[in-house]
N, C-alpha and C positions, 0 to 999 in steps of 0.2 A: 430515772425509773421508767418514764414513759417511752424514752428512746430505746431502752432494752426490750420493752414489750413490742414496740414497733419493729425492731430488728427480728424478733422471732417470727413475725408474719412474713417479712421479706425473705428470710432464709428458707421458708417453706414454699416460696413462690406465690404467696397470696398478697393481695393488696391490703394495706393497713385499714382497719375499720374506720368509718367516717368520724365517729366521736373522738377517737385517739388522734387521727390526722388533723382534724379541725382544731382540736385543743392545742396541738403542737404549733401549727401555723399561726393561728390567731394570737396566741401569746407572744410570739415573736413580732408580729405586725404591730402590736400595740406600742412598741417602743420605736417604731419607724414612721409614725404618723406624719412627721414633718418632712419626710424624704420621698422622692420618687423611688419606686421599687419594682422589681420584676420577679414573678413567681415562675418556677419551672416544675411542672408536674403536679400542680395543685391549682384548682380543684380537679378531682378525677371522677366525682359523682355529682349528680344534681343536688343532693343534700349538702355536700361540701360547698357547691357554688351558691346555694341559697344562704348558707351560714356566712360565707364570705361577703355576699351582697349586703347582708344586714349590718356588717361592721365597716365595710369599705366601699368607696366608689371605684368601680372598675371602669377603666377607660378603653382598654383594648385587650382582646384575647387572640393570641397567635396559635394557629394549628400547624404543626410540622407534619405534613402528610408524607411519611416515609414507609415504603413497603415493609411489612413485618419480617420478610426474609432478609432484607438488608440489616435491620436492627438485630435480628438473631445472629447473623454472621459476625457483626461487629462485637456484640457482647460476648459471645462464646469464644471469640479470639482474644479476649482481654485477660491478661495475667498480671499479677502484682507482686511487688517485693514488700511483704508485710511490715518490716521494720521501718522502711523509709516512706512507704506509700507510692513509690515509683510505679507507673503503669506502663505496660507494654501491650501492643496489639500485634498479634502474629501476622496480620495482613499488611499493615502500613507503618508500624513502628516496632519491629521485632527486636528482641535482645540479640546481641552479637552471637551468643551461644544459646541454642534453644533450651528454655527452662531454667536459665541462670541469669541472675542480676548482673548487669554490665559493670557495676562499680564494686560490689562486695564479693561477687562470685557465689552468693548464697542462692538457694533454690527459690524459684518463683512459685506462686500458688494461684489457683483460680478460686475466686470467691464463690460461695455457695449460690449466690443469686446470679452468677454468670454461667453456670452449668446449663447445658442445652435443655434438659428437661425442665429446669426451673424457669428459664427464659421463656420457653414455650407456654408454660402455665401462666406466667405473668402477662404475656402478650395477649393470651386469650381472655384473661380477666380484664385487662385494660380495654380491649376492644368492646367487650360486653358492657362495661360500666361507663366508658368515656364517650361513646357515640351520643348518648342523650345529653351530655354536658355540652358537646359541640352544637347540638341543635338548640339547647337552652340559650347559648350566647349568640347563635345565628339569629334567633328570633328577636333578640334584643338589639341586633345590628352592631354587635361588638366583635364578631369573629372575622379574622382574616387568615386564609389558608395559603400555605406555601408547599408545593410538592417537589420532590426530588429524592435523589439518593446520595448526593455528595454535598458536604458542608460548603465547600468553596464555590459551588454553583448556587446554592440556596441563599447563603448569607448575604451577598450583595443586595438581593431583593428585599430581604428582611430589614437590613440596615437602611436602605432607602425609604422603606415604609416607616420605620421608627423615627427617622428624621422629620417626617411630617407630623408625628405625634408628640415628640419631646422638644422642649425649648432648646434653642441653640445655646450651649453653655461651653465655656472653656474648661480645661481640666481643673483649673483652680476653682472655678465656680461650681463644678460638679461635686467637689468635696464639701461644699458649704451647704448646710441645711437650708431649706426654703420654707 
């Protein structure tokens, strides 16, 4: 029920209100208290950050500083095959035939939240609401920023940084709760 409500905001290009988003995330984190975890895209407002801080000890916040134009180009070039969930990107992972799924031959669709006007609205809302969150964590000494436009160039730096933050664990150990 809460997920359907959240989707309605996303489809309109709006960010999910703090109370709904916080409820969704914190409910999930309660069952993960014995694990290391990484959140992507949360918190996006200072109110969400404060609610998270009350429930969890935050060790590190990573900021991916990517120009909005790069994000917009990637998202608006994304098309999906709804039945399978396969994702194509017209710029770097296009289907063999434009607009058609490679495997089934069925039409691809663009999600409402990947349409240019929706992406622009979401990026503007993100910018307005998230800059204070970055400052909130910068003041706490938890923020580390990485800038760039290509994953394969940014990721090695992020990975090296994370190695200084996470215990060295084998794959077997990584699956075992601590």
